[in-house]
Each structure stands twice: as C-alpha cells, then as structure tokens.
VMD Tcl script that draws the C-alpha trace (Angstrom):
set ca {
  {18.15 56.43 -3.71}
  {18.48 60.12 -3.17}
  {18.96 62.30 -6.38}
  {20.73 65.52 -6.32}
  {20.64 68.01 -9.17}
  {23.34 70.67 -8.65}
  {23.56 73.74 -11.06}
  {24.98 77.12 -10.87}
  {22.90 80.32 -10.38}
  {23.54 83.97 -9.75}
  {27.25 84.79 -9.62}
  {28.88 81.81 -7.64}
  {25.95 79.98 -5.92}
  {25.09 76.51 -6.32}
  {21.49 75.49 -6.58}
  {20.46 72.21 -5.46}
  {17.18 70.03 -5.90}
  {17.12 66.88 -3.97}
  {14.58 64.20 -5.01}
  {13.16 61.17 -3.92}
  {12.46 59.02 -6.82}
  {10.15 56.52 -4.92}
  {7.57 59.40 -3.51}
  {8.32 61.89 -6.14}
  {9.07 64.61 -3.35}
  {11.82 67.09 -4.26}
  {13.28 69.61 -1.89}
  {14.71 73.03 -3.19}
  {17.76 73.58 -0.95}
  {17.82 77.33 -0.49}
  {16.35 79.48 -3.16}
  {18.94 81.99 -4.83}
  {17.13 82.03 -8.10}
  {13.38 81.13 -8.28}
  {13.37 81.20 -12.09}
  {16.23 79.10 -12.53}
  {15.24 76.50 -9.90}
  {11.72 76.35 -11.23}
  {13.21 75.89 -14.93}
  {15.52 73.02 -13.80}
  {12.79 71.35 -11.96}
  {10.74 71.45 -14.96}
  {13.38 70.20 -17.22}
  {13.90 67.15 -14.82}
  {10.22 66.50 -14.60}
  {10.27 66.96 -10.91}
  {7.77 69.26 -8.91}
  {9.14 70.95 -5.92}
  {7.49 69.94 -3.03}
  {9.56 71.56 -0.13}
  {12.05 74.20 0.28}
  {14.76 73.88 2.80}
  {16.37 77.20 3.81}
  {19.76 77.00 5.85}
  {19.68 80.74 6.73}
  {17.90 84.11 5.86}
  {20.46 85.62 3.38}
  {18.83 86.78 0.18}
  {21.05 84.53 -1.94}
  {19.51 81.65 0.09}
  {15.86 82.48 0.75}
  {14.90 85.31 -1.93}
  {13.18 82.81 -4.12}
  {11.03 81.52 -1.58}
  {7.69 82.94 -2.42}
  {7.95 82.60 -6.18}
  {8.74 79.18 -5.80}
  {5.74 78.69 -3.33}
  {3.42 80.70 -5.82}
  {4.45 78.28 -8.55}
  {4.19 74.94 -6.84}
  {2.37 75.21 -3.45}
  {5.35 73.86 -1.64}
  {6.03 73.92 2.01}
  {8.87 76.15 3.48}
  {10.99 74.89 5.98}
  {13.87 76.77 7.52}
  {15.71 77.78 10.86}
  {13.52 78.73 13.83}
  {16.06 81.25 15.03}
  {15.70 83.43 11.82}
  {11.87 82.71 11.21}
  {11.13 86.41 11.33}
  {13.47 86.91 8.28}
  {12.64 83.71 6.25}
  {9.94 84.71 3.41}
  {7.02 82.33 3.93}
  {8.43 79.88 6.35}
  {5.77 77.25 7.65}
  {7.77 75.06 9.54}
  {10.37 76.50 11.64}
  {13.16 74.09 12.51}
  {16.26 73.62 15.02}
  {18.83 71.38 15.91}
  {17.57 68.01 16.75}
  {14.65 68.22 14.73}
  {14.26 66.11 11.58}
  {12.29 66.78 8.04}
  {11.22 64.12 5.46}
  {11.79 63.78 2.07}
  {9.49 60.93 1.29}
  {10.93 57.94 3.24}
  {14.48 59.70 3.73}
  {14.94 61.63 6.83}
  {17.34 64.89 7.31}
  {18.34 65.74 10.63}
  {18.72 69.44 11.59}
  {21.83 70.70 12.94}
  {22.51 73.82 14.33}
  {25.55 75.70 12.87}
  {25.35 79.48 13.84}
  {28.03 81.96 13.51}
  {27.73 83.19 9.84}
  {24.10 84.16 10.87}
  {23.00 83.35 14.34}
  {20.41 80.88 13.13}
  {22.15 78.88 10.61}
  {21.30 75.60 10.33}
  {22.61 72.28 8.01}
  {20.47 69.40 6.92}
  {22.20 66.03 7.44}
  {20.92 62.91 5.73}
  {22.71 60.16 7.53}
  {21.38 57.24 5.35}
  {22.39 59.06 2.21}
  {25.83 60.11 3.55}
  {24.84 63.85 2.54}
  {24.95 66.96 4.28}
  {23.67 70.46 2.93}
  {25.83 73.02 4.74}
  {24.82 76.32 3.20}
  {27.46 79.27 3.98}
  {28.52 77.35 7.28}
  {31.58 75.40 5.57}
  {33.03 75.67 2.16}
  {35.61 73.54 0.44}
  {38.86 74.61 2.10}
  {36.73 77.55 3.92}
  {33.98 78.57 6.16}
  {31.59 81.39 5.86}
  {32.36 85.03 7.17}
  {31.33 85.50 11.04}
  {28.90 88.11 10.39}
  {26.17 87.78 13.28}
  {28.11 85.31 15.94}
  {31.44 85.27 17.43}
  {34.34 82.91 16.87}
  {33.72 80.71 19.72}
  {30.09 80.06 18.37}
  {31.75 79.44 14.75}
  {34.16 77.18 16.14}
  {31.50 75.31 17.78}
  {29.61 75.11 14.47}
  {33.03 73.73 13.07}
  {32.96 71.05 15.58}
  {29.43 69.88 14.81}
  {30.47 69.55 11.08}
  {33.62 67.89 12.22}
  {31.67 65.28 14.28}
  {29.68 64.06 11.33}
  {30.84 60.65 9.64}
  {34.02 61.40 7.70}
  {32.27 59.65 4.63}
  {29.74 62.38 4.44}
  {29.61 64.48 1.27}
  {29.21 68.22 1.71}
  {26.99 70.27 -0.29}
  {28.05 73.96 0.31}
  {26.39 76.88 -1.57}
  {29.27 78.84 -3.36}
  {32.09 77.74 -5.83}
  {34.81 79.56 -3.78}
  {37.18 76.91 -3.60}
  {40.20 78.07 -5.68}
  {40.27 81.59 -3.76}
  {39.96 79.54 -0.37}
  {42.94 77.30 -1.76}
  {45.29 80.22 -2.32}
  {44.41 81.06 1.51}
  {44.85 77.75 2.71}
  {48.23 77.14 1.48}
  {49.49 80.23 3.42}
  {48.43 78.58 6.61}
  {49.60 75.16 6.55}
  {52.72 75.40 4.14}
  {53.82 71.78 4.85}
  {50.67 69.93 4.48}
  {51.03 67.35 1.57}
  {47.58 66.49 1.59}
  {46.60 70.25 1.12}
  {48.94 70.54 -1.76}
  {47.66 67.46 -3.51}
  {44.02 68.98 -3.14}
  {45.02 72.60 -4.51}
  {46.66 70.92 -7.38}
  {43.43 69.11 -8.16}
  {41.08 72.09 -7.46}
  {43.32 74.12 -10.10}
  {43.20 71.45 -12.56}
  {39.32 71.09 -12.33}
  {38.99 74.96 -12.70}
  {41.25 75.49 -15.64}
  {38.77 72.87 -17.43}
  {35.87 74.66 -15.71}
  {34.77 72.16 -13.67}
  {33.03 72.51 -10.22}
  {34.80 71.72 -7.08}
  {31.76 71.27 -5.02}
  {30.40 68.89 -3.42}
  {33.28 67.94 -1.37}
  {34.26 65.07 0.92}
  {34.45 65.64 4.81}
  {37.27 63.18 5.17}
  {39.49 65.36 2.82}
  {38.40 68.55 4.52}
  {39.49 67.15 7.68}
  {42.93 66.95 6.57}
  {43.20 70.10 4.77}
  {40.54 72.87 5.56}
  {42.26 75.31 8.05}
  {38.88 76.37 9.55}
  {38.13 72.41 10.50}
  {41.81 72.11 11.96}
  {41.86 74.94 14.59}
  {42.36 72.08 17.18}
  {45.56 70.81 15.68}
  {48.57 71.43 17.71}
  {51.06 72.28 15.11}
  {48.67 74.73 13.44}
  {47.73 76.12 17.12}
  {51.52 76.65 17.42}
  {51.78 78.30 14.05}
  {49.08 80.62 14.66}
  {50.56 81.73 18.11}
  {47.73 80.17 20.23}
  {49.08 76.82 21.50}
  {46.35 75.04 23.47}
  {43.55 77.38 22.46}
  {41.29 76.17 19.56}
  {39.02 79.10 19.54}
  {41.81 81.72 19.50}
  {43.63 79.69 16.69}
  {40.21 79.72 14.72}
  {39.62 83.59 15.33}
  {43.24 84.20 14.06}
  {42.85 82.13 10.88}
  {39.26 83.61 10.21}
  {40.77 87.25 10.72}
  {43.84 86.43 8.54}
  {41.28 85.27 5.70}
  {39.06 88.39 6.24}
  {42.07 90.57 5.51}
  {43.35 88.25 2.80}
}
mol new
graphics top color blue
foreach p $ca { graphics top sphere $p radius 0.5 }
foreach p [lrange $ca 0 end-1] q [lrange $ca 1 end] { graphics top cylinder $p $q radius 0.2 }
display resetview
C-alpha cells in the first residue's frame, strides 16, 4: 500500500514523499525545499528515486537539481513546461502514466495556473497530487491560462472518483474559507466544513489533504456549474463566466 509522508516547508508549502514499501521506490512530489526533502527522506530510511513535478514554479521545481545530485533520481514533469523544469528527463502529458514500483499514476492535464500544469492520479490508491491546480476550498490563480482553460481543469478534477483524496501544495484553507462563505451563504455543508477548519487551525493542525467528495459540495471553484451559484453570480447558464466571476472576486478579496 502506498505510504505518503507529508511535511511543511517554506512558508506555507507542503512537501510529499510517496513511497512503495515493496519496491522501495520513493517519489518526491515537487521540490520546494531540497534540504528538507532530503532530510525527511533520510529520517524515514527512504531514498528518493524520482521527482514528479506538477509545474515549473520555483516553489515546486526549485529543488530538483540538488535532490538529483544527492540521489541520482529521475525527474519527471510536464511536457508543456519542459524548458522550465530543471533537469527534466521524462516529459509527460495528459494520458501518460508513470510508475512507482508496481503502482501506476495517470497524468492529467490541468492547465490554467500555468500552461503546462499536470496532476498525478493514482486510481488504485484513491490519491491525486494536484499541485496548485486546486486547493481545499480554492484553486490556483490563473496566471498563464484563461478562465475557460481553468474551468476545464476544474472539470477534470471533478471527474475523478469522489472518494479520491487530493494532496495540494499549500495550507491556504482558512483564508479560502473566509472567501467561500461570501459566495454561498446558505450552504450548510460549507458552514460545517469551515467550523472544522477553524477548529483544526486553532490547534495548529493541517487541513490538507482533502476529500474530493466534500470539495464538490463546498468549493466554489468546483461548483460553477451549479444553477443557484450561477444565478447568484449573475451568469445563469454560463459556467465559464461564473467561474471567472468567482476567481475575480477571490483575486480582489
């Protein structure tokens, strides 16, 4: 069974090491802080055999070369950003698969935050590493794509099995919650979720990973196709415009 070690790094990033105990293979999911990743792996007795990059931003690929130098690991990342991924050896795109021992991860294209952003979905493990595409109650800023592109990416995430656990890259949840409650004021599932988030953060606990099923009920960026939300945002029948309205409001929040 897949083992996932999660740890904080930088200001608000999460690092992940995905480990197959049978083969001993370990994938570093993005590399915001090389020293932290190497220390965490050493403490567990794991050796990083591969890096899986979701996108090119320095807080996701900045540690690639130092980890490669220390371990000789392979570097796998988005083909659409290969020229920006330090040390990339295996460019991948939606529809491709990568291996971790006997386990398989399916690559999903989720552009918008960056043009080549990908996610790694391990269906047999009910796990997806989604980088900055989607957060608990949020989504990444649309830096390089457009709203239609980012909404298509949200639909790709929505299409995963609802029992999927999403591992995103940042602890943004409480700030996202403060915004989400301004969008759907009568969503009782959201109110319950926010209460749990606030209680966890008050105790210094993490709110990530998150379950897709709950995000589908509460995350406004995944709900732009809900008729009542479209009406509230002033764009009935138009999911792209509704998504863009919500994203714009969050950018100004």
